C-alpha positions in Angstrom: 9.2 67.0 3.8 6.1 64.4 2.7 3.0 66.1 1.9 -0.6 64.4 4.0 -2.5 64.3 0.6 0.5 62.3 -0.5 0.6 59.9 2.2 -2.9 59.4 2.2 -2.9 58.8 -1.4 -0.4 56.1 -1.5 -1.8 54.6 1.6 -4.7 54.2 0.0 -3.5 52.9 -3.3 -1.9 49.6 -0.9 -5.3 49.2 0.2 -6.4 49.1 -3.1 -4.0 47.0 -3.8 -4.3 44.6 -1.5 -8.1 44.2 -1.6 -7.8 43.1 -5.5 -5.1 40.7 -4.7 -6.9 37.0 -5.4 -6.9 35.1 -2.0 -4.8 32.0 -1.8 -6.8 28.9 -1.9 -6.4 26.1 0.3 -6.4 22.9 -0.9 -8.9 20.4 0.7 -7.7 17.8 3.3 -8.5 14.4 2.4 -8.7 11.5 4.1 -6.9 8.0 2.8 -9.2 5.6 2.4 -8.7 1.6 2.8 -8.4 2.0 -1.2 -5.7 3.4 -1.0 -3.6 1.6 1.8 -1.7 -1.2 0.7 0.4 -4.0 1.8 3.6 -5.1 -0.5 4.0 -8.9 -0.8 6.4 -10.9 -2.7 6.6 -14.5 -3.6 8.9 -16.9 -5.7 8.7 -20.1 -8.0 11.3 -21.7 -6.3 12.9 -21.8 -2.7 15.5 -18.8 -1.4 14.3 -16.1 -3.4 15.1 -17.9 -6.4 12.9 -18.9 -9.4 10.5 -16.8 -11.1 9.2 -13.6 -8.5 6.8 -11.4 -8.3 6.3 -8.1 -6.3 2.9 -7.2 -6.1 0.8 -4.9 -3.8 -1.7 -5.6 -2.2 -5.4 -3.7 -1.3 -6.4 -3.8 2.2 -9.0 -6.4 4.0 -10.1 -8.4 0.3 -9.1 -11.9 -0.8 -7.1 -11.8 -3.6 -6.6 -15.0 -5.8 -3.4 -16.0 -7.0 -3.3 -16.0 -11.0 -3.8 -19.7 -12.4 -0.2 -19.8 -13.6 0.8 -19.1 -10.0 -1.4 -20.9 -8.1 0.1 -24.0 -6.4 3.3 -22.8 -7.8 5.0 -20.6 -4.7 7.8 -22.1 -2.8 9.2 -18.9 -0.8 6.7 -15.7 0.5 7.6 -12.5 1.9 5.7 -9.8 3.3 7.7 -7.2 2.4 5.5 -4.4 4.9 5.2 -6.9 8.0 5.4 -4.0 10.7 2.8 -2.1 9.5 0.6 -4.9 8.0 0.2 -8.8 8.5 -0.9 -11.3 5.7 -2.5 -14.4 5.6 -1.7 -17.0 2.6 -4.7 -20.1 2.1 -4.2 -23.5 0.4 -7.9 -23.1 -1.2 -9.0 -20.1 -3.4 -11.6 -17.5 -1.8 -9.7 -17.7 1.5 -10.7 -21.3 2.0 -9.3 -24.0 3.8 -5.9 -24.4 5.7 -4.2 -21.1 6.5 -0.7 -19.5 7.2 0.7 -16.9 9.1 4.6 -16.7 8.7 5.0 -13.3 7.1 8.1 -14.2 5.6 9.2 -18.0 4.4 12.0 -18.6 2.0 11.4 -22.7 2.5 8.0 -23.3 2.3 9.1 -27.0 1.7 10.6 -27.6 4.8 8.8 -28.6 8.1 5.5 -30.1 6.8 6.4 -29.0 3.7 2.2 -28.3 3.7 2.4 -24.9 2.2 4.8 -25.8 -0.7 3.4 -25.6 -4.1 -0.1 -25.4 -2.1 -1.0 -21.8 -2.1 -3.9 -20.2 -4.1 -5.1 -17.3 -2.3 -3.9 -14.2 0.3 -5.2 -11.4 2.3 -3.7 -8.2 4.1 -4.8 -6.4 6.5 -3.5 -3.5 9.1 -2.1 -4.8 12.2 
């Protein structure tokens, strides 16, 4: 039979061990901000996703000018996250001039062809 003194000693030892254990640190919650949110676009120099192509992550709610090497050169465009974001394409730099909000167009030369080899900037936002 275990003595009362031994039982109390074991209980006291366990209490000391529990109180001496370091507390587990809970990580702080950091809410997402708009700098972390990005759309994703894909564009090519030729129709039907041919020629030279680029995939680009796009920070939201900001106008983006195309690099000079791509200005007035795009013939197919795609918003790869169209279920969550809406992108708008512009003929002028700094999101000026005529705009086009089709989220996927494999052939910018069809129809009136106004945006084929004419896009200079774009912007994307949450739907």
